[in-house]
C-alpha positions in Angstrom: 48.6 25.0 -16.2 45.8 27.5 -16.5 42.3 26.9 -15.5 41.2 27.4 -19.1 43.5 24.6 -20.2 42.1 22.3 -17.5 38.5 23.0 -18.5 39.4 22.5 -22.1 40.9 19.2 -21.3 37.9 18.1 -19.3 35.6 19.2 -22.2 37.7 17.3 -24.7 37.7 14.2 -22.5 33.9 14.5 -22.2 33.5 14.8 -25.9 35.8 11.8 -26.5 34.0 9.8 -23.8 30.6 10.8 -25.1 31.7 9.8 -28.6 32.9 6.4 -27.4 29.6 5.9 -25.4 27.6 7.0 -28.4 29.5 4.6 -30.7 29.0 1.8 -28.2 25.3 2.6 -27.8 24.9 2.8 -31.6 26.6 -0.5 -32.0 24.3 -2.0 -29.3 21.1 -0.8 -30.9 21.7 -0.4 -34.6 24.4 -2.8 -35.7 22.9 -5.9 -37.6 22.8 -8.8 -35.2 21.4 -11.8 -37.0 23.1 -15.1 -37.8 21.2 -17.0 -40.5 21.1 -17.1 -44.3 17.3 -17.2 -44.8 15.4 -14.1 -45.3 13.7 -14.6 -42.0 13.5 -16.9 -39.0 10.5 -17.6 -36.8 11.0 -17.8 -33.0 8.5 -19.0 -30.4 8.6 -17.3 -27.0 6.7 -19.3 -24.3 4.4 -17.9 -21.7 6.1 -16.7 -18.6 9.5 -16.8 -20.4 12.6 -16.0 -18.5 15.9 -14.5 -19.7 17.2 -18.1 -20.0 14.3 -19.0 -22.2 15.0 -16.0 -24.4 18.7 -17.0 -24.6 17.8 -20.6 -25.6 15.4 -19.5 -28.4 17.3 -16.5 -29.7 20.9 -17.5 -29.5 20.7 -19.8 -32.6 19.5 -16.9 -34.7 21.6 -14.0 -33.2 25.2 -13.1 -33.8 25.6 -11.7 -30.3 23.0 -12.5 -27.6 24.8 -10.3 -25.0 24.4 -7.2 -27.0 20.7 -8.0 -27.6 20.3 -8.5 -23.9 21.8 -5.1 -23.2 19.5 -3.4 -25.7 16.5 -5.3 -24.5 17.3 -4.3 -20.9 17.6 -0.6 -21.8 14.3 -0.7 -23.7 12.6 -2.3 -20.7 11.7 -5.4 -22.6 13.3 -7.9 -20.1 10.7 -6.9 -17.4 7.8 -7.5 -19.8 8.7 -10.5 -22.0 5.8 -11.3 -24.3 4.9 -14.8 -25.4 4.1 -15.5 -29.0 5.4 -16.3 -32.4 7.7 -13.7 -33.9 9.6 -13.0 -37.1 13.2 -11.9 -37.2 14.3 -10.6 -40.5 17.8 -11.1 -41.9 20.0 -8.2 -41.0 17.8 -6.8 -38.2 19.5 -4.8 -35.5 18.8 -5.2 -31.8 16.4 -2.2 -31.7 14.3 -3.8 -34.5 14.4 -7.2 -32.9 13.2 -5.9 -29.6 10.4 -4.0 -31.3 9.4 -7.1 -33.2 9.3 -9.2 -30.0 7.4 -6.5 -28.3 4.6 -5.9 -30.8 4.9 -8.3 -33.7 3.1 -11.4 -32.4 2.2 -13.3 -35.6 -1.0 -15.4 -35.8 -1.0 -19.1 -36.9 -3.5 -21.0 -38.9 -5.1 -23.7 -36.8 -6.8 -26.5 -38.8 -8.6 -29.6 -37.7 -11.1 -32.1 -39.1 -12.3 -35.7 -38.9 -11.1 -36.3 -35.3 -13.1 -39.1 -33.7 -12.7 -38.1 -30.1 -11.7 -35.4 -27.8 -8.2 -36.8 -27.1 -7.4 -36.9 -30.8 -8.7 -33.3 -31.2 -6.5 -32.1 -28.3 -3.5 -33.8 -29.8 -4.2 -32.1 -33.2 -4.6 -28.7 -31.6 -1.5 -29.1 -29.3 0.7 -29.6 -32.4 -0.3 -26.1 -33.6 -0.5 -23.8 -30.5 1.4 -23.5 -27.2 -1.3 -25.2 -25.1 -0.5 -28.9 -24.5 -2.9 -31.8 -25.0 -3.4 -32.3 -21.2 -4.6 -28.8 -20.6 -6.7 -29.0 -23.8 -8.4 -32.2 -22.8 -9.1 -30.8 -19.3 -10.7 -27.7 -20.9 -12.7 -29.7 -23.4 -14.0 -32.0 -20.6 -14.9 -29.2 -18.2 -18.4 -30.3 -17.0 -19.5 -26.9 -15.8 -18.6 -25.3 -19.2 -20.4 -28.0 -21.0 -23.5 -27.8 -18.9 -23.7 -24.0 -19.1 -23.4 -24.1 -22.9 -25.8 -26.9 -23.6 -23.4 -29.8 -24.2 -22.7 -33.1 -22.4 -20.0 -35.7 -22.4 -21.5 -37.5 -25.5 -21.9 -34.5 -27.8 -19.0 -32.2 -26.6 -17.1 -32.7 -29.8 -20.0 -31.1 -31.6 -18.7 -27.7 -30.4 -15.7 -27.9 -32.7 -16.7 -27.1 -36.2 -13.9 -28.3 -38.6 -12.2 -25.5 -40.4 -9.1 -23.3 -40.5 -9.0 -20.6 -37.9 -6.5 -17.8 -37.0 -5.0 -17.9 -33.5 -2.1 -16.5 -31.7 0.4 -19.3 -31.0 0.3 -18.6 -27.2 -3.4 -19.1 -27.0 -4.4 -21.0 -23.8 -6.6 -24.1 -23.7 -9.5 -22.1 -22.2 -9.1 -19.3 -24.7 -9.1 -21.8 -27.6 -12.3 -23.4 -26.2 -14.0 -20.0 -25.8 -13.2 -19.0 -29.3 -14.6 -22.3 -30.6 -17.8 -21.6 -28.8 -18.1 -18.3 -30.6 -17.4 -20.0 -33.9 -20.0 -22.6 -33.2 -22.6 -20.0 -32.5 -21.5 -18.1 -35.6 -21.8 -21.2 -37.7 -25.4 -21.9 -36.5 -27.0 -19.0 -38.3 -30.7 -18.4 -38.1 -31.1 -20.1 -41.6 -29.3 -23.2 -40.4 -31.3 -23.4 -37.2 -34.6 -23.0 -39.2 -33.6 -25.8 -41.5 -32.7 -28.0 -38.5 -36.0 -27.2 -36.9 -37.9 -28.1 -40.1 -36.3 -31.5 -39.9 -37.3 -31.9 -36.2 -33.7 -31.8 -35.1 -31.6 -29.7 -32.8 -28.2 -28.5 -34.0 -26.3 -31.1 -32.0 -28.6 -33.8 -33.4 -27.8 -32.6 -36.9 -24.1 -32.9 -36.2 -24.7 -36.5 -34.8 -26.4 -37.5 -38.0 -23.9 -35.6 -40.2 -21.1 -37.7 -38.5 -22.8 -40.8 -39.8 -23.2 -39.4 -43.3 -19.6 -38.3 -43.2 -18.4 -41.8 -42.4 -20.7 -43.5 -44.9 -19.4 -41.6 -47.9 -16.4 -39.5 -48.7 -18.2 -38.3 -51.9 -19.5 -34.8 -51.2 -22.0 -35.0 -54.1 -23.5 -38.2 -52.6 -23.9 -36.9 -49.1 -27.3 -35.2 -49.5 -28.7 -38.5 -50.9 -27.3 -40.5 -48.0 -28.6 -37.9 -45.5 -32.0 -38.2 -47.2 -32.0 -42.0 -46.6 -31.4 -41.6 -42.9 -34.0 -38.8 -42.5 -36.5 -41.0 -44.3 -35.8 -43.8 -41.9 -36.1 -41.5 -38.9 -39.5 -40.2 -40.1 -40.7 -43.8 -40.5 -39.3 -44.6 -37.0 -37.1 -47.3 -38.6 -33.7 -48.3 -37.1 -30.9 -46.4 -38.8 -28.8 -49.5 -39.1 -25.7 -47.6 -39.8 -22.5 -49.7 -39.9 -20.3 -46.7 -38.9 -22.1 -46.5 -35.6 -21.3 -50.1 -34.8 -17.7 -49.6 -35.7 -17.6 -46.6 -33.4 -19.2 -48.6 -30.6 -16.5 -51.3 -30.9 -13.8 -48.7 -30.8 -15.3 -47.0 -27.8 -15.7 -50.2 -26.0 -12.1 -51.3 -26.6 -10.7 -47.7 -26.2 -8.7 -48.3 -29.4 -9.7 -45.7 -32.0 -6.9 -46.8 -34.2 -8.6 -50.1 -34.9 -9.3 -50.6 -38.7 -12.6 -52.4 -39.3 -13.4 -52.9 -42.9 -16.3 -55.3 -42.4 -19.1 -55.3 -39.8 -20.0 -58.9 -38.8 -23.4 -60.2 -37.8 -22.2 -60.8 -34.2 -21.2 -57.1 -34.0 -24.8 -56.1 -34.6 -25.7 -57.6 -31.2 -23.3 -55.4 -29.3 -25.2 -53.7 -26.4 -24.2 -50.0 -26.9 -26.3 -46.9 -27.3 -24.2 -46.2 -30.4 -25.4 -49.5 -32.0 -28.1 -48.2 -34.4 -29.0 -51.8 -35.3 -30.2 -52.3 -31.7 -31.3 -48.9 -30.5 -33.7 -46.6 -32.4 -33.1 -43.0 -33.3 -29.8 -41.1 -33.3 -26.8 -42.2 -31.2 -26.1 -40.1 -28.1 -23.6 -37.9 -29.9 -21.4 -37.8 -33.0 -19.3 -40.8 -33.9 -16.7 -38.5 -35.4 -16.2 -34.8 -36.3 -18.2 -34.3 -39.6 -17.1 -32.0 -42.3 -19.2 -28.9 -42.9 -20.3 -30.5 -46.2 -21.8 -33.4 -44.2 -23.6 -31.0 -41.9 -25.0 -29.0 -44.7 -26.0 -32.2 -46.5 -28.2 -33.1 -43.5 -29.7 -29.6 -43.5 -30.2 -29.7 -47.3 -31.0 -33.4 -48.0 -32.0 -34.7 -51.3 -35.7 -35.6 -51.4 -36.3 -39.2 -52.6 -38.0 -42.4 -51.5 -34.8 -44.4 -50.7 -34.6 -46.3 -47.4 -31.6 -48.5 -48.1 -28.2 -48.3 -49.7 -25.1 -50.5 -50.1 -21.6 -49.9 -51.5 -21.5 -49.9 -55.3 -18.9 -52.4 -56.4 -18.9 -51.0 -60.0 -18.4 -47.4 -58.9 -16.1 -47.4 -55.9 -16.8 -44.8 -53.4 -20.4 -44.5 -54.3 -23.5 -46.5 -53.3 -26.5 -48.2 -54.8 -29.8 -47.0 -53.4 -33.1 -48.8 -53.0 -36.7 -47.9 -52.2 -37.6 -51.3 -50.8 -36.0 -54.3 -49.1 -36.4 -56.6 -52.1 -34.4 -54.2 -54.3 -31.9 -53.6 -51.5 -31.3 -57.4 -51.0 -30.4 -57.7 -54.7 -27.9 -54.9 -54.4 -26.6 -56.3 -51.2 -26.0 -59.7 -52.7 -23.7 -58.1 -55.3 -21.7 -56.4 -52.5 -21.4 -59.6 -50.4 -20.1 -61.6 -53.4 -17.5 -58.9 -54.0 -16.4 -58.6 -50.4 -16.1 -62.3 -50.0 -14.0 -62.5 -53.2 -11.7 -59.9 -51.7 -11.4 -62.2 -48.6 -12.2 -59.2 -46.3 -13.0 -60.9 -43.0 -12.8 -57.9 -40.7 
């Protein structure tokens, strides 16, 4: 056999081998590798994920995890697995999947409102991002963070302005807290601060009062009127005498925030708690709940009137009857008491 024939054979073998290798490489990278009927699937990759974590989360949506692993290894992804929320489209190949997992981290909408305490807030947030409630509670209660930023244990929930925010799913507890501090400072514009100052209140005191207004009425159009009542009482140095603060005091004392209290009893008004505004003058030490922005703005933009009292309106449920003096208020209150007794609401 001549040398030319030997060389030709080697070349042919090389071409065939290269073709086979190229075909296999093409199949590894560019053959569709999804196994679902929807147009897309969302996968969550945890922080510090290992290859086993990837396999657990991707196997249900891939036709062949091994080929994906091979492609991911060749593209250097397995040494730099990135946490986050990712979209895998129907019919994607391994090359596209790796690219998506490398740079396609999708944000999530995080929403919260009306939580009464830090633990409830942490649970709400933990259901929407990777950080668990334990780490969130620890971050929210960090005494040094609170002190540096002008908060304390009683008003720490004031930092979290209820709304919908965009986060990456893999946001840590500390990063979430830092972002909320930025949102708090953004919320308190120069205009809002000026309005608070004109009322003789600091931002956190506005939120404390707004939490009472929020609990008193769910009717957004009535909130400025209710806010006006409490501001009138504060100016006159009258006790606020707000039932929601007594209810909060009971819940805080028992540690059971799931308690449903529909009626405040006279004995409750004697409860020795700084949150009992029947017993202690001024605002409570902090918010009794997380108020809506509408309640905060109601305090900052109260309706001007001469009302000092109000009671539930039994003829227009959800709204209240307002009074300028105690005589008028007692007449209104008598109607409410007759109604509530007829309903046999004892607690």
